[in-house]
C-alpha positions as CSV (number, residue, x, y, z in Angstrom):
1,D,65.4,-25.5,82.1
2,Y,65.1,-28.4,79.6
3,P,67.0,-27.4,76.4
4,Y,66.2,-30.7,74.7
5,A,62.4,-30.4,75.1
6,F,61.7,-29.1,71.6
7,R,65.0,-29.8,69.9
8,Q,64.6,-30.9,66.3
9,L,67.2,-32.8,64.4
10,P,69.3,-30.7,62.1
11,Q,67.8,-30.2,58.7
12,L,69.8,-30.1,55.5
13,L,68.3,-28.3,52.6
14,L,69.3,-29.7,49.2
15,A,68.5,-28.8,45.7
16,P,69.3,-30.2,42.2
17,V,72.2,-28.6,40.5
18,T,70.3,-28.0,37.3
19,F,66.7,-27.6,36.2
20,D,65.1,-28.1,32.8
21,S,63.3,-24.7,32.9
22,E,63.0,-21.5,34.9
23,S,59.4,-22.4,35.9
24,A,60.6,-25.8,37.2
25,C,63.2,-24.1,39.3
26,D,60.8,-21.5,40.6
27,G,58.3,-24.2,41.5
28,Y,60.9,-26.3,43.3
29,F,62.1,-23.4,45.4
30,A,58.6,-22.1,46.1
31,S,57.6,-25.6,47.3
32,L,60.8,-25.8,49.5
33,R,60.1,-22.4,51.0
34,S,56.5,-23.3,51.8
35,R,57.6,-26.6,53.4
36,V,60.2,-24.9,55.6
37,E,57.7,-22.2,56.7
38,A,55.0,-24.9,57.4
39,E,57.5,-26.8,59.5
40,A,58.3,-23.7,61.5
41,D,54.6,-23.0,62.0
42,A,54.1,-26.6,63.2
43,Q,57.0,-26.2,65.7
44,R,55.6,-22.9,67.0
45,T,52.2,-24.6,67.4
46,R,53.7,-27.5,69.4
47,I,55.5,-25.0,71.6
48,R,52.4,-22.9,72.1
49,E,50.3,-26.0,73.0
50,S,52.7,-27.7,75.3
51,C,54.8,-25.0,76.9
52,H,52.9,-23.9,79.9
53,P,55.1,-23.7,82.9
54,W,53.6,-22.2,86.0
55,P,51.9,-19.7,86.1
56,C,51.0,-19.9,82.5
57,Q,47.8,-21.6,81.5
58,A,46.9,-23.5,78.3
59,S,44.4,-20.7,77.5
60,D,47.2,-18.0,77.5
61,P,47.8,-17.0,73.9
62,V,51.5,-16.4,74.5
63,C,53.3,-17.5,77.7
64,P,55.8,-15.0,78.9
65,S,58.0,-17.8,80.4
66,P,61.7,-17.3,79.5
67,F,62.0,-20.9,78.6
68,C,59.1,-20.8,76.1
69,E,60.5,-17.5,74.7
70,R,63.9,-19.2,74.1
71,Q,62.2,-22.0,72.2
72,R,60.2,-19.6,70.1
73,A,63.3,-17.5,69.3
74,R,65.2,-20.7,68.3
75,V,62.5,-21.6,65.8
76,D,62.4,-18.1,64.4
77,A,66.2,-18.1,64.1
78,E,66.2,-21.5,62.3
79,L,63.5,-20.2,59.9
80,V,65.6,-17.2,59.0
81,S,68.6,-19.4,58.5
82,H,66.8,-21.8,56.3
83,L,65.3,-19.0,54.2
84,D,68.8,-17.6,53.7
85,Q,70.0,-21.1,52.7
86,I,67.3,-21.3,50.1
87,K,68.3,-18.0,48.6
88,G,71.9,-19.3,48.4
89,L,70.8,-22.5,46.8
90,R,68.7,-20.7,44.3
91,A,71.6,-18.4,43.3
92,R,73.9,-21.4,42.6
93,I,71.6,-23.5,40.3
94,R,71.7,-23.6,36.5
95,I,69.0,-23.9,33.9
96,A,69.8,-26.5,31.3
97,P,70.0,-25.2,27.8
98,P,67.1,-26.2,25.5
C-alpha cells in the first residue's frame, strides 16, 4: 500500500469578495467549477492508466484493487468537498452597486 502514490497538494479555492456584475460572478464560478471538475477527471484518468496492481491489466476498464478504489474514492471525496466550497464562496460574495 503506497498512500502517497497519487497524492496531490492541497488546493485552496479563492474568489474575489465583490464582482462588478451578476454575469461576471456567474462566469467566474462556472469557470472555477469547470476547472475543479476537469482536474478531478484528469486525476481519475491518471489513476486508471497507472493503477494496475496484479492481477489487473492495463486493458481492464476498472481495476477492482482495494488500493485503486481508495485512490478513486479520495478523488471523488475531494471533488465533492471542492464543489461544496464553491457553493459557500458563491454565497458570500457581493455584487458592487452600479
